[in-house]
C-alpha positions as CSV (number, residue, x, y, z in Angstrom):
1,M,-96.0,51.6,84.3
2,A,-98.8,50.6,81.7
3,K,-99.7,46.8,82.1
4,L,-100.3,44.2,79.5
5,I,-102.7,41.3,80.8
6,Q,-103.3,38.4,78.5
7,Y,-106.7,36.7,78.7
8,C,-107.4,33.4,77.5
9,T,-110.9,32.2,76.6
10,H,-112.3,29.2,78.3
11,A,-111.9,27.0,75.3
12,S,-108.1,28.0,75.3
13,H,-108.0,25.9,78.6
14,Y,-108.4,22.9,76.8
15,D,-105.6,20.3,77.5
16,G,-107.0,17.3,75.5
17,A,-105.8,16.1,72.2
18,F,-105.2,18.6,69.8
19,D,-106.6,17.2,66.6
20,S,-109.2,17.8,63.8
21,T,-112.1,17.0,66.1
22,V,-111.0,20.0,68.6
23,G,-109.6,22.1,65.5
24,W,-108.6,25.7,66.6
25,A,-112.0,26.3,68.7
26,A,-109.1,26.1,71.6
27,A,-107.2,28.5,70.6
28,G,-108.7,31.9,71.6
29,M,-107.3,34.5,73.7
30,G,-107.0,38.3,73.8
31,Y,-105.4,41.3,75.5
32,L,-106.1,43.9,77.8
33,I,-103.6,47.0,78.0
34,V,-104.1,49.4,81.2
35,T,-102.2,52.4,80.2
36,D,-100.4,54.7,83.1
37,G,-103.5,57.0,83.3
38,G,-105.8,53.8,83.8
39,R,-107.0,54.1,80.2
40,L,-108.2,50.8,78.6
41,I,-107.6,49.2,75.3
42,V,-108.9,45.4,74.6
43,I,-107.5,43.4,72.0
44,D,-110.3,40.5,70.8
45,G,-112.2,39.1,73.8
46,G,-112.9,35.7,73.5
47,F,-116.3,33.9,72.9
48,A,-119.8,35.1,74.4
49,E,-119.3,32.7,77.3
50,D,-116.2,34.7,78.6
51,V,-118.0,37.8,79.0
52,P,-118.2,37.2,82.9
53,D,-114.6,36.6,83.6
54,L,-113.5,39.6,80.8
55,L,-115.9,42.0,82.6
56,A,-114.4,40.9,85.9
57,L,-110.9,41.3,84.5
58,M,-111.4,44.8,83.3
59,T,-113.1,46.2,86.2
60,Q,-110.5,44.8,88.2
61,Y,-107.8,46.3,86.5
62,T,-109.7,49.5,85.7
63,G,-111.7,50.1,89.1
64,Q,-114.5,50.8,87.1
65,T,-118.0,49.3,87.7
66,V,-118.7,49.9,84.0
67,P,-115.3,49.4,82.1
68,Q,-114.7,52.2,79.6
69,V,-112.5,51.1,76.7
70,D,-110.8,53.9,74.7
71,L,-109.7,51.5,72.0
72,W,-111.5,48.0,71.3
73,I,-109.4,46.1,68.3
74,I,-110.7,43.2,66.7
75,T,-108.0,41.3,64.7
76,H,-109.8,38.9,62.7
77,P,-113.5,37.8,62.3
78,H,-113.4,34.4,64.6
79,G,-115.9,33.9,67.0
80,D,-113.2,33.5,69.5
81,H,-112.0,37.2,68.9
82,Y,-115.1,39.2,68.7
83,F,-118.2,37.1,70.1
84,A,-117.6,38.5,73.7
85,L,-117.9,42.0,72.6
86,R,-120.7,40.8,70.5
87,E,-122.4,39.6,73.6
88,L,-121.7,42.7,75.6
89,A,-123.5,44.9,72.8
90,K,-126.6,43.1,73.9
91,T,-126.4,44.8,77.2
92,P,-124.7,48.3,76.5
93,A,-125.1,49.5,80.1
94,C,-122.6,47.2,81.2
95,I,-119.5,48.7,79.2
96,S,-118.5,51.7,77.2
97,V,-116.4,51.8,74.1
98,K,-115.4,54.8,72.5
99,T,-113.5,53.5,69.4
100,L,-113.9,50.0,67.4
101,M,-111.1,49.2,65.2
102,Y,-111.4,46.4,62.8
103,H,-110.8,45.5,59.1
104,F,-112.2,42.6,57.3
105,P,-112.1,42.6,53.7
106,A,-115.4,41.8,52.2
107,E,-113.5,39.8,49.4
108,F,-111.9,37.2,52.0
109,R,-112.8,34.0,52.4
110,D,-111.5,31.5,55.0
111,R,-110.8,27.4,53.9
112,K,-114.6,26.6,53.8
113,G,-115.2,29.9,51.3
114,N,-116.8,31.7,54.3
115,G,-116.7,35.6,53.7
116,C,-116.4,38.1,56.0
117,L,-120.0,39.8,55.3
118,A,-121.9,38.4,58.4
119,A,-118.8,39.8,60.7
120,I,-118.8,43.1,58.9
121,R,-122.5,43.6,59.8
122,D,-121.9,42.4,63.3
123,M,-119.3,45.0,63.7
124,E,-121.7,48.1,62.4
125,S,-124.5,46.4,64.8
126,I,-121.9,46.4,67.7
127,A,-120.6,49.9,67.2
128,A,-124.2,51.2,66.8
129,A,-125.4,49.9,70.0
130,L,-122.4,50.7,72.2
131,G,-122.3,54.3,70.4
132,A,-118.6,53.6,69.2
133,E,-116.7,55.0,66.5
134,I,-115.7,52.5,63.9
135,R,-112.1,53.1,62.7
136,L,-110.8,51.1,60.2
137,P,-106.8,50.6,60.4
138,Q,-104.3,52.0,57.9
139,V,-100.7,50.7,57.0
140,D,-98.0,52.8,59.4
141,E,-101.0,54.3,61.5
142,H,-99.9,55.7,64.9
143,I,-102.9,55.6,67.4
144,D,-102.2,57.5,70.9
145,V,-104.4,56.5,73.7
146,D,-103.1,58.2,76.7
147,G,-99.6,58.1,75.8
148,M,-99.4,54.4,74.7
149,D,-98.4,54.4,71.0
150,I,-100.3,51.7,68.8
151,H,-98.6,51.4,65.5
152,V,-100.4,49.3,62.7
153,L,-97.7,47.3,60.9
154,Y,-100.1,46.0,58.6
155,T,-103.8,45.0,57.8
156,P,-105.2,42.4,56.0
157,T,-105.3,43.7,52.5
158,D,-101.4,43.9,52.9
159,C,-101.4,40.2,52.9
160,S,-100.1,38.7,49.4
161,I,-102.9,35.7,49.9
162,L,-105.6,38.5,49.4
163,N,-103.8,40.1,46.4
164,N,-103.0,36.5,44.9
165,P,-105.8,34.0,45.4
166,N,-104.1,31.3,43.8
167,Q,-101.1,31.3,46.7
């Protein structure tokens, strides 16, 4: 039976007051899915400082010294979701990633007015360093990894706030 492992970043273990001084920096997490055949899917992954624990988990659940990831999905361009992958790309010999999936609309702006262009460039650099294919998700797309069906329900461009910035 496939395994779903929730991975919490160091910051997410914060147990103090959750207020404006902490913000959402304490919210990071990710997931590992190990298929029945031992193939690996990663969703997000955490901050750069989470790499040792993340690598240890991947090694533990796959038995591979150099974990081979069939599909790495980045849900959105925040550091607690993709900085671990960015850090891993600096030492590509420690991991193998076949496909990197993300969708960061260039026109998207967060509350501070920051766009996604830097994160898009990061994803392109990460994919190049790891020799990974870039795949942009499509609504209602089905992706098969070793019999595990990943169904894309929506992408960021399907969110009404992107289509109507006055909301």
